[in-house]
C-alpha positions in Angstrom: 22.2 -206.9 49.7 18.8 -207.7 48.0 19.8 -206.3 44.7 22.9 -208.4 45.0 20.9 -211.4 45.2 18.7 -210.5 42.8 21.3 -209.5 40.0 22.7 -213.3 41.5 19.2 -214.7 40.0 19.1 -212.5 36.8 22.8 -213.5 35.7 21.6 -217.6 35.2 18.7 -216.7 33.9 20.4 -215.1 30.6 22.8 -218.1 31.1 19.9 -220.6 30.6 18.9 -218.3 27.5 22.2 -218.7 25.8 21.8 -222.5 26.4 18.3 -223.0 25.6 18.3 -221.5 22.3 21.5 -222.8 21.3 20.6 -226.5 21.9 17.3 -226.1 20.4 19.1 -224.6 17.3 21.3 -227.8 17.3 17.9 -230.0 17.7 16.2 -227.9 14.7 19.7 -228.8 12.3 19.2 -232.4 13.1 15.2 -233.3 13.5 13.9 -230.5 11.0 11.7 -228.9 13.2 10.2 -226.1 12.3 10.3 -222.6 14.3 11.1 -224.0 17.3 14.3 -221.7 17.9 12.1 -218.5 16.8 9.4 -219.4 19.3 11.5 -220.2 22.0 13.6 -217.0 21.3 10.4 -215.0 21.1 8.9 -216.7 24.5 12.4 -215.5 26.2 11.8 -212.0 25.5 8.2 -211.9 26.5 9.4 -213.6 29.6 12.4 -210.7 30.3 9.5 -208.1 29.4 7.1 -209.3 32.1 10.1 -209.5 34.8 11.4 -205.6 33.3 7.5 -204.2 33.2 7.0 -205.5 37.1 9.9 -204.0 38.0 9.1 -202.3 41.4 5.5 -203.2 41.1 3.6 -204.6 44.1 2.9 -207.7 43.1 1.6 -209.0 46.1 -1.8 -207.8 45.2 -2.0 -210.3 42.8 -2.9 -213.0 46.0 -5.8 -211.0 45.8 -6.9 -212.7 42.5 -5.6 -215.9 43.2 -9.2 -217.5 44.4 -10.8 -216.4 40.7 -7.5 -217.6 38.9 -7.5 -220.8 40.6 -11.2 -221.2 39.7 -10.1 -220.2 36.0 -7.3 -222.5 35.3 -9.5 -225.6 36.8 -12.1 -224.7 34.0 -9.6 -224.8 31.8 -8.7 -228.2 32.8 -11.9 -229.7 32.9 -12.6 -228.0 29.1 -9.0 -229.8 28.3 -10.4 -233.3 28.8 -13.5 -232.3 26.1 -11.2 -230.0 23.7 -7.6 -230.8 24.2 -5.6 -231.6 21.4 -4.3 -235.1 21.8 -0.5 -235.4 21.4 1.0 -239.2 22.2 -2.5 -240.5 23.7 -2.5 -237.2 26.1 -4.6 -234.3 26.1 -2.8 -231.4 27.6 -3.0 -229.0 25.3 -5.5 -226.4 23.7 -4.4 -226.0 20.3 -4.0 -222.3 19.4 -4.5 -221.7 15.3 -1.1 -219.8 14.1 0.6 -219.2 17.7 0.8 -223.0 19.2 -0.2 -224.9 21.9 -0.8 -223.7 25.5 -0.8 -225.9 28.8 -2.4 -224.9 31.6 -1.2 -227.3 33.8 2.1 -225.2 33.7 0.2 -222.1 34.6 -2.1 -224.0 37.7 1.7 -224.5 39.0 2.1 -220.8 39.8 -1.6 -220.0 40.7 -1.2 -223.2 43.1 1.5 -221.2 44.6 -0.2 -218.0 45.0 -3.5 -219.5 46.2 -1.7 -221.5 48.6 0.5 -218.7 50.0 -2.8 -216.6 50.6 -4.5 -219.5 52.5 -1.5 -220.2 54.6 -0.7 -216.3 55.5 -4.4 -215.7 56.3 -4.6 -218.5 58.7 -1.4 -217.7 60.1 -2.5 -214.3 61.0 -6.1 -215.8 61.8 -4.8 -218.3 64.7 -2.1 -217.4 67.2 -2.2 -220.4 69.4 -2.3 -223.3 66.8 -3.5 -226.9 68.3 -3.1 -230.4 66.2 -6.9 -229.8 65.1 -5.9 -226.4 63.7 -3.0 -227.8 62.0 -5.3 -230.8 60.5 -8.0 -228.2 59.3 -5.3 -226.3 57.4 -3.8 -229.3 56.1 -6.7 -230.5 54.7 -7.9 -227.4 53.0 -4.6 -227.3 51.3 -5.0 -230.8 50.2 -8.5 -230.3 49.1 -7.3 -227.0 47.1 -4.4 -229.1 45.5 -6.9 -232.5 44.9 -9.0 -230.5 42.6 -6.5 -229.7 39.7 -4.8 -233.0 40.6 -7.7 -235.1 39.6 -8.4 -232.8 36.2 -4.5 -233.2 35.1 -4.0 -236.7 36.2 -7.1 -237.4 33.6 -5.0 -235.8 30.7 -3.0 -237.8 31.7 0.1 -236.1 33.0 1.2 -237.8 36.5 4.2 -235.7 36.3 2.5 -232.6 36.8 0.1 -234.0 39.5 3.4 -235.2 41.5 4.1 -231.2 41.1 1.7 -230.0 42.4 1.9 -232.1 46.0 5.1 -231.2 46.1 4.6 -227.8 46.5 1.9 -228.0 48.9 3.8 -230.1 51.2 6.9 -227.7 51.0 4.5 -224.8 51.6 2.8 -226.5 54.7 6.7 -227.2 55.8 7.2 -223.4 55.9 3.8 -222.9 57.9 5.1 -224.8 60.6 2.6 -227.8 60.8 3.2 -230.4 63.0 5.5 -233.1 62.1 3.2 -235.7 63.3 0.9 -235.1 60.7 3.3 -235.8 58.0 4.4 -238.6 59.9 1.0 -239.8 59.8 0.9 -239.2 56.2 4.0 -240.9 55.3 2.8 -244.2 56.9 -0.6 -244.1 55.3 1.1 -243.2 52.0 3.6 -246.2 52.1 0.7 -248.7 52.8 -1.7 -247.5 50.3 1.7 -247.5 47.8 2.9 -250.9 48.7 -0.6 -252.4 48.6 -1.0 -251.0 45.3 2.3 -251.9 43.8 1.7 -255.3 45.0 -1.5 -255.7 43.2 0.1 -254.3 40.2 2.9 -256.9 40.3 0.9 -260.2 41.6 -2.5 -259.9 39.7 -1.9 -258.0 36.8 -4.9 -259.5 34.8 -7.2 -257.9 37.5 -5.4 -254.6 37.3 -6.1 -253.9 34.1 -9.9 -254.9 34.3 -10.0 -252.3 37.0 -7.4 -249.4 35.8 -7.3 -250.1 32.2 -4.5 -250.5 29.7 -4.0 -247.1 29.6 -3.0 -246.4 33.2 -1.4 -249.9 33.2 1.0 -248.5 30.7 1.7 -245.4 32.5 2.9 -247.4 35.8 4.9 -249.9 33.6 6.7 -246.8 32.2 7.3 -245.4 35.6 9.3 -248.8 36.5 10.5 -249.4 33.2 14.0 -246.9 34.4 15.0 -249.8 36.6 15.5 -252.1 33.8 17.5 -249.3 31.9 15.5 -250.4 28.9 13.5 -248.3 26.4 14.7 -246.6 23.4 14.8 -243.2 24.9 16.9 -244.0 27.9 19.1 -246.1 25.8 19.9 -243.6 23.0 20.2 -240.7 25.9 22.8 -242.6 27.9 24.9 -243.6 24.3 24.7 -240.1 23.1 26.2 -238.5 27.0 28.7 -241.4 27.4 30.2 -240.8 23.4 30.0 -237.3 24.0 33.9 -236.7 25.8 35.4 -233.4 27.4 33.9 -231.4 24.9 31.0 -233.3 22.9 30.4 -233.4 19.4 29.7 -230.0 18.8 26.7 -228.1 17.7 24.1 -229.7 15.4 26.1 -232.9 15.3 24.3 -235.3 18.0 25.7 -238.8 17.2 21.9 -240.5 17.7 18.2 -240.1 17.5 16.7 -239.1 20.7 12.9 -238.8 21.1 11.8 -235.8 22.7 15.1 -234.2 22.3 13.6 -230.6 22.5 12.0 -231.2 25.7 12.2 -233.8 27.8 15.7 -235.1 26.8 17.4 -231.8 26.1 19.7 -232.4 28.9 21.3 -235.3 26.5 21.5 -233.5 23.6 23.0 -230.8 25.6 25.4 -233.2 27.2 26.1 -234.8 23.8 27.0 -231.1 22.1 29.0 -229.8 24.6 30.6 -232.8 26.6 31.6 -232.9 30.2 32.9 -229.1 30.4 29.6 -228.0 29.0 27.4 -230.1 31.3 29.6 -229.1 34.2 28.6 -225.4 33.2 25.4 -226.2 32.7 24.7 -227.4 36.7 27.2 -225.1 37.7 24.6 -222.3 36.5 21.6 -224.4 37.7 23.0 -224.6 41.6 24.2 -220.7 41.0 20.4 -220.4 40.5 18.8 -222.3 43.1 21.2 -221.3 46.1 20.6 -217.6 45.4 16.9 -218.1 45.1 17.5 -219.9 48.7 19.4 -217.2 50.1 16.8 -214.8 48.9 13.8 -216.9 50.9 15.8 -216.3 54.1 16.2 -212.8 53.8 14.1 -210.4 55.8 11.1 -210.7 53.7 7.2 -210.9 54.8 5.7 -214.6 55.2 3.5 -214.7 52.0 6.5 -213.7 49.6 8.0 -216.3 51.5 5.7 -219.1 51.0 5.7 -217.9 47.3 9.5 -218.7 47.1 9.5 -221.6 48.7 6.7 -222.8 46.7 8.5 -221.9 43.1 11.8 -223.4 44.3 10.4 -226.6 45.0 8.6 -226.7 41.6 11.9 -226.0 40.1 14.5 -228.1 42.1 11.9 -231.1 41.6 11.7 -230.8 37.7 15.7 -230.0 37.6 16.5 -233.1 39.9 14.0 -235.5 37.8 14.4 -234.1 34.2 18.4 -234.9 34.6 18.0 -238.0 36.7 15.6 -239.3 34.0 18.3 -238.7 31.3 20.9 -240.4 33.4 18.4 -243.5 34.4 18.8 -242.9 37.8 14.8 -241.7 37.8 11.7 -242.9 35.9 10.7 -241.3 33.1 7.9 -238.9 33.9 7.8 -236.3 31.1 9.1 -233.6 33.1 11.2 -231.0 31.3 14.2 -229.0 32.6 13.2 -225.5 33.5 14.1 -222.8 31.5 15.9 -225.0 29.1 13.9 -227.3 27.5 11.2 -225.8 24.6 7.9 -224.8 25.5 6.0 -221.2 25.8 3.9 -222.2 28.5 6.4 -223.6 31.0 8.8 -221.0 30.0 6.3 -218.2 30.5 5.0 -219.7 33.8 8.8 -219.9 35.2 9.4 -216.2 34.2 6.0 -215.1 35.9 7.3 -216.5 38.9 10.5 -214.8 38.6 9.1 -211.7 38.1 6.8 -212.4 41.6 10.1 -213.1 43.4 12.4 -209.9 42.0 9.4 -207.8 42.1 7.3 -208.5 45.4 7.2 -205.7 47.8 6.9 -205.9 51.6 3.2 -205.7 52.5 3.9 -203.5 55.4 1.5 -203.7 58.2 1.5 -200.4 60.4 
């Protein structure tokens, strides 16, 4: 049964590979971006090689290195603020000569999943009859672990990635079985803080800019911009999707220029090229992939493995919903890419490492 589920995870991966390479090739024909097809192809090959290489390996041992990995990537996030390459006002990447760029925050997502899994499974074994105080302790420890990379990533700035960090941790805490009352308290406090923050933003904009700066004001403005469907990215993306019809315009025939078409807005290009039928195939493949990950998570596996799968599913599912939602004007534009489809070596390799962990994780039997 497990082998069948695993094959139903790999098949969509191959479909994603074909869709990604085809769409990026189409973009390269119209936007004259050099080498993006070759690079994406190579990164996919490396990713598949990682999955094959780790077949039947006891990857649960990687949890023993989760703390050093966590420290290492936090150091990278800090150094990024000093030595990172600035692109569109953000320092999210190190530039590696003749290779390309490297984005530490993409790998931090996987590291965060690993260290959370190690922490939660350790407390689960340590505490048998948990009290409210025990759950609060675990909650604050996980929030502390999440907060450090979140602050460093927020300063880059990359708000979308910070949201992913917290969603991963909340989902893993939920699987841990933390008391619902803690989540209710958190939701109430967050609602009050966000409400007060937005009231200050809308009614005292001059003071807001004086305190937080114009850069942060622009980031909030960009997040809220989707509500009136303004902005060239969204306007052009919607126009290209609506005009595509049943079969689309074909490869290399995107009728309108879309900024960030190979990353954030690749869904719009794909829909424009392949129309409604192609979009249905993509959405079906995504659903097949997600459902089989969820089925695998509910199969008889140890709790550490379950934490890892749930963390990964949360990350992937949010990015899928957010990316497609912002492409069609239903959600704010946050710079979130479409997993396995958008161009990017750091993101793609981090996803493939996550898949390798899920597919090849052996049960840690304790006899």
